[in-house]
C-alpha positions in Angstrom: 28.9 25.9 16.4 32.5 26.1 15.2 35.3 26.5 17.7 36.7 29.2 15.7 33.5 31.4 16.7 31.9 30.5 19.7 28.5 31.6 20.1 27.7 32.1 16.5 25.5 29.1 14.9 24.2 29.0 11.3 20.4 28.7 10.7 18.8 27.6 7.5 15.1 27.4 7.0 15.4 24.1 5.2 18.2 21.9 4.2 19.0 23.4 0.8 18.7 27.2 2.0 21.5 29.3 2.4 22.8 29.4 5.9 22.2 32.6 8.1 24.6 33.5 10.8 23.0 34.3 14.3 25.3 35.6 17.2 24.0 33.9 20.5 26.4 36.0 22.9 25.0 37.9 25.2 24.8 41.6 24.2 25.3 44.2 27.0 25.4 48.0 26.1 26.2 47.3 23.0 29.2 44.9 23.7 29.3 41.4 23.1 30.6 38.9 25.0 34.1 38.1 24.3 34.8 34.8 22.5 37.5 33.9 24.8 35.0 34.1 27.7 32.4 32.3 25.9 34.7 29.2 25.2 35.6 29.1 29.0 32.2 28.8 29.9 31.5 26.3 27.2 34.5 24.2 28.4 34.4 24.8 32.2 30.9 25.4 33.3 28.6 23.6 31.4 27.2 20.5 33.5 25.7 17.2 32.2 22.0 17.1 33.3 20.8 13.8 34.2 17.6 12.3 32.5 14.4 13.1 33.8 12.8 9.7 35.8 10.3 7.8 33.8 6.6 8.4 34.0 5.0 5.8 36.0 2.0 5.6 33.9 4.2 5.2 30.8 6.1 2.2 32.3 3.4 0.6 32.6 1.6 0.9 29.3 4.7 0.0 27.7 5.2 -2.9 29.8 1.6 -4.0 29.2 1.2 -3.3 25.4 4.3 -3.3 23.7 6.7 -6.2 24.6 4.8 -8.4 22.3 5.8 -6.2 19.3 9.5 -6.1 20.6 12.2 -8.2 18.7 13.6 -10.9 21.1 17.0 -9.4 20.9 15.5 -6.2 22.8 13.1 -7.7 25.4 15.4 -7.2 28.2 15.9 -3.6 27.6 14.7 -1.9 31.1 12.2 0.2 28.8 9.8 -2.8 29.0 10.7 -4.2 32.5 8.0 -4.3 34.7 7.3 -1.4 36.9 7.3 -2.0 40.8 4.4 -2.7 42.9 4.7 1.0 44.2 5.1 2.5 40.6 2.2 0.4 39.7 -0.3 1.7 42.0 0.9 4.9 41.3 0.2 4.7 37.9 -3.3 3.5 38.2 -4.0 5.8 41.2 -3.2 8.8 38.5 -5.4 7.4 35.7 -8.0 7.1 37.6 -8.0 10.6 39.2 -7.5 11.6 35.5 -10.6 9.8 34.2 -12.7 11.0 37.3 -11.5 14.5 36.8 -12.9 14.5 33.0 -15.9 12.6 33.9 -16.4 15.9 36.5 -15.8 18.6 33.7 -19.2 18.4 31.8 -21.0 18.8 35.2 -19.2 21.5 35.9 -19.4 23.2 32.6 -23.1 22.8 32.6 -23.3 24.2 36.1 -21.1 27.2 35.6 -23.5 27.9 31.8 -26.3 27.2 33.9 -25.3 30.3 36.8 -24.1 32.7 33.9 -27.2 32.2 32.2 -29.5 33.1 35.6 -27.1 36.1 36.1 -27.4 37.4 33.2 -31.5 36.7 33.3 -31.6 38.9 36.7 -29.6 41.9 35.5 -31.0 42.2 31.9 -34.6 43.9 31.4 -36.5 43.4 28.6 -36.4 46.3 26.4 -39.2 46.9 23.5 -38.4 46.8 19.6 -39.0 50.2 18.1 -40.6 50.3 14.7 -38.8 52.1 12.3 -40.2 53.7 9.2 -38.6 53.5 6.1 -38.9 56.8 4.2 -36.6 55.8 1.3 -38.0 53.9 -1.3 -36.2 51.0 -2.7 -35.3 50.6 -6.2 -34.4 47.2 -7.6 -32.1 46.8 -10.4 -32.4 43.7 -12.7 -29.3 41.9 -14.0 -31.1 41.7 -17.2 -32.7 44.9 -19.0 -36.5 44.8 -19.0 -37.9 46.6 -21.9 -41.4 48.4 -21.2 -44.0 47.0 -23.2 -42.7 43.7 -24.0 -43.8 42.1 -20.9 
């Protein structure tokens, strides 16, 4: 986005494609928001978001599996630091709960399938098939012409 036209961006499908201008300003009743107002909003009202907290399971896995592959100068990086005892317990509990849930899924699916089959059997009654008589004669066409009397 350029400072000369706030709220207007250039979009490309690929790096070699021609840019297409898109106006991202709010459009109310066919009237675009004024450029000055967009500039003020971008300058004064944007707030920096704090990064999300690290996932305890991911931290534990990174600490257990990755450090042996990390160069020495990055070994002290906080990403690879050992999680606290509480975080480690939380990660192990979450992993165990996920394993138990996955183990219970096939059983639940089978119970649902059995219940649906039983419900379908109760509501369905056997219907007799009716014989249909074909009154039209079939005509068979051969891809190669058959000459009469040469067979």
